[in-house]
N, C-alpha and C positions, 0 to 999 in steps of 0.2 A: 468698593475700591478696586478689587482685583478678583479674577476668576482663576482658580487652580483647576488643572485637568490632568488626568493620568489614566493609564491603562494597566491595571494590575495583572500579575501572573496568577495562575490558579492558586487559590488559598489551600495549600497542602504543606503539612509539616512545618519546617523552620521558616519557609517563605511566608506561610500564613501568619506566623508570630510577628515577623519583622514588618510585614505590610500593614498589619493592624496597628502596630506601634507607630509607624510612619504616618498613616492617614489620620489616626487619632491626634497626633501632635499638630497636624494642620488645623484641626477643628479648634484647638486651644489658642491659636494665634489671635491677636487683637490689633485692629478690628478683625473679626472672623471673616475669612474669605469665602466666597461662593466656591463650592467644590463639585466638580463634575467628573464622574468615573465613566470611562468609555470602554465597552466590551462586555462580553457575556461569559467570561471564564468563571470556573467554579468559585463561589464565594463573593463575587463582586456585587451582585444584587443584594446579598444578605448584609454586607457591611454598609452599603449605601442606605439600606433601610434602617439599620441599627443607629447610624450616625446622622441621619437626616440629610443625606447628600443627593444631588441630582444624578440620575443614572441613564446613560444612553447605551442600550444593550447591543445594538446592531453596528458592527464595524466590518469594513471590507478587509479581506485577508488574501494572502498570496497562496500559491499552490502547496506550500508547506503548512498552511494554517496560521501563519504569523500575521498579526495585525499590521496594516499599512499606515504609515505616518500621515500621508496626505489626507486620508479619510478621517483619521483621528483629529487632526488640527482643524479641518473644515467643519466637522460636526460640533466640536467643542466651541469654536468661535461663533458658530451660528446660535448655539445655546446660551453663550455667555451674556450676562447682564452688564458686564463692565467692559471698558475699552482697554483695560490693562489685563493681560493674561499671563499665566505661568504654567508652562508644561513642566512636570516634575516626575522623576522616577518614583515608583511606589514603595521603594525601600529607604527613602530619604527622610530622616528626622529633622524637623525644623524647630527652632527656639525663637524667643521673643525678638532677637536682634534682626531677624529676617524682614519683618514688616517695617521696622524702623528704617532699614536700608532702602526698601522699596519706596517708602514715602519720601525719603530724602532725594533719591534719584528722580522720582516722578516730579518733584518740585523744581528740580534743576532743568529738566528737558522733557517735552511731551513725548517725543519719539526716541526710543532707545532699546537696547538689549542689555539686560543684566545677567551676568553669569558669575561663576566662582568655583574655586577648588573645594573638594570635599575632604573630610577627615574620616578615614576608615576605622570603625570600632567593631569588635566582635561581640555582638549581642545575641544571646540565645534564648532569652525568656521575655515574657511580657513585662513592660514597664508599668510601674504603679503610678498612674497619672492622678490618682486621688490624693497622693502625698503632696503637700504644699511645697516640698523641697525637691520635686522630681527634676525640675530643670537645672537647679544648682548641682544636684548629684550627677546628672548627665554631663554637664560641662566639666566637672571634676574628673569624671571617668574618661572623657575624651582627652583631657590634658595628660592623664596618666598613661593611657593605653593607645590613644589614637595615633594614626599615621596619616600625615597630609599627603594626599595623592598628587600625582604630577598634573600639569596643566592640560594634558591630553584627555583626561576623564572629565566629562561634563554631564551633570545630572539634573540641572534645572535651567530654564530659560524664561526670564521675565521679559515680556515684549509688548509693544503697542499693537493694537488691533490692525490687521491688514499687512503687517510686515511679511508674513509668510504665505503670500499667495503664490500659486504655481509650484508647490512642493513636489518633487519627484516621488514616485511610489516606493519610498524606502521601507524596508522591513524593520519594524520596531525591535529594539533590543539587540540589534546586530551592529557591528562596527561601521563607522563611516558617516552616518547621517548627522551625528552631533557636531562633528567637525565641519561638515557642509553648512550647518545652520549658523555657525559663527562666521564662516566665510561669506554667506549670503548677506548677512547684515553689513559686513565690511564692504562688500561689493556695491551695496545700495547707499553707502556713505552714512549709514545710521550709526550713531555713537554706541560703542560696545564697552560696557563698564564692568570691570573685574571687582567684585565685592568681597574677595577673599579676606582682606585685612579687617573687615568689619563684621563678617557674618560667619558663624560656626555652622556648617552644614554637615550633618553626620550620615555617612553611608554605613548601613548595617551589613557587615561582611557576610557573604553567603556562598554556597556552592553554585554550580551551573548544571544541576541535574535536570533543569527544565528543557535542556537541549540534548538530543540523542548523542551528540559528540562532545558534550560538555563545554569547557572553556574554549577549546580549540575551535569547536563548531561555531560558537558565538562570534569569535574574532577573526577567523580565517576560513570559515566554511563557505558554501556556495552562496548563501544569502548575503554574507558579508562581502563576498567578491562582487555580487551584483550591486550592492549599495555603493561600493567604491566606483563601479562603472557608471552608475547613475549620477554620482557626484562630479564625475569628470576628473581629468588629470590635475586641474588647478583648484578644484572646489574643496579646499582644505584649509582649516585654521584651528588654533587652539586658544586656550585662555591667555597664553602669552601674547596673542595678537590683539587683545583688547586695546581700544584707542584711549581709554581712560581707566582710572582706578578710584575706588571709593576709599578715602583715607580719613583719618581723624579730623582733618581740616576740610573735608568735603570731597567733591569730585575733582580730580586733578588729571591733567593730560598724561598719557603714557608715551613720552616722547620717543623712546626707543622703538616701540611698536609702530609708531606713525612714520618712522623712517622707511619702513618696508612697504612697498606698493602692493596692492591687492593681488596683482598678477604674479607676485613672487612669494606669497605667503606659503605656498606648498613646499618651497625650497627649505623652509625651516625644518620640516620633518625629514626631507630627503638627506639633508646634510647633518642632522643631529645624531650624536652618539646614542640617544635614547631609542633610535630605530632598531639598534641591535638588541635592546631589551625587549622590544615588541616581538621580535622573532623568537625570543626565549620564553614567551608568556606561558605556553602549556606546561613546560617543565618546571618553571618557577612556581606556577600555581599549585602543581602537584606537591611541591616541597614546602608550600606555605610561605613562599618568599614574595613580598610585595616589591614592585618596581622601585618605589621610593626608597626602600631599605637597600636594595641592590645599588641604586645610584649613590646613596650616602656612603656605602662601603667602597665603591669604586673611587669616589672623591677622596676618601680617607687614605686609600692605598696610594693614590697619586700624590697626596700631601706628604705621606711618609717617605715616598720615593724621592721627593724633592729635598726633604730634610737630610736624607742620607747622602744625596749628591753634594749638598752644601758642606756636609761634614767631611767629605773626602777631599774637598777643594783646599 
């Protein structure tokens, strides 16, 4: 039915734990997807062997040693047995609702892009997948502790074969390329479906020790700058810009998003107050503050301010 592909980071420390959690969760989906791991970083060949996955060890890299997106997508698509593919970050846990959503959208339209918001959960240890209640326990934990990230963070892309021909040589794991990928589908008039309402996608929170400059390097370093340059000034969109939403009643049009022409999608970010939060990312991350929490706090302050003004009138 579908081919998953990912390029894991080196399996070291906490990253090793959460990546094994994530990739194992994919193998438990039903029907089980074909899974392709691309790259030769430490531990990738071993987990592919342990879980019976396809492994493509050779991937083109930039001068910093970072895997390049165009080569990853091209090699995965050439290897894939299915016409439906899913690029997914290797720290993302999936549950049974994911495949149900994919099946429903695939039955609605042959060509599409499915994306959705993630829920951040701080997981530090290996999950007990042998327990029959692991998925229920994980859902309950996400309900208690999870934080729904903003539409800017995009961690998976389910798409039809051939959608992403001609990808620029983006650096994987650096800012900018994911927003370009949404814009690209919109620019080709391919339906973009936001599955957030029907799918719980769990991002296992982690540090950014894999980059010499940490969080700031990933989001505003030289590689991120080059990614934005490759995307172009207009090559930007977020989950808010999905043309459709997957609801309890099926796929429905997202009329608000469809009012914005593709040529103007980048203005949503330029004019959004959330851009101020983007600039504060390094400091917030050091303090353990998620953007979603800061945004909620700001909204609450505005609400209280309005109530006080009404009380004085």
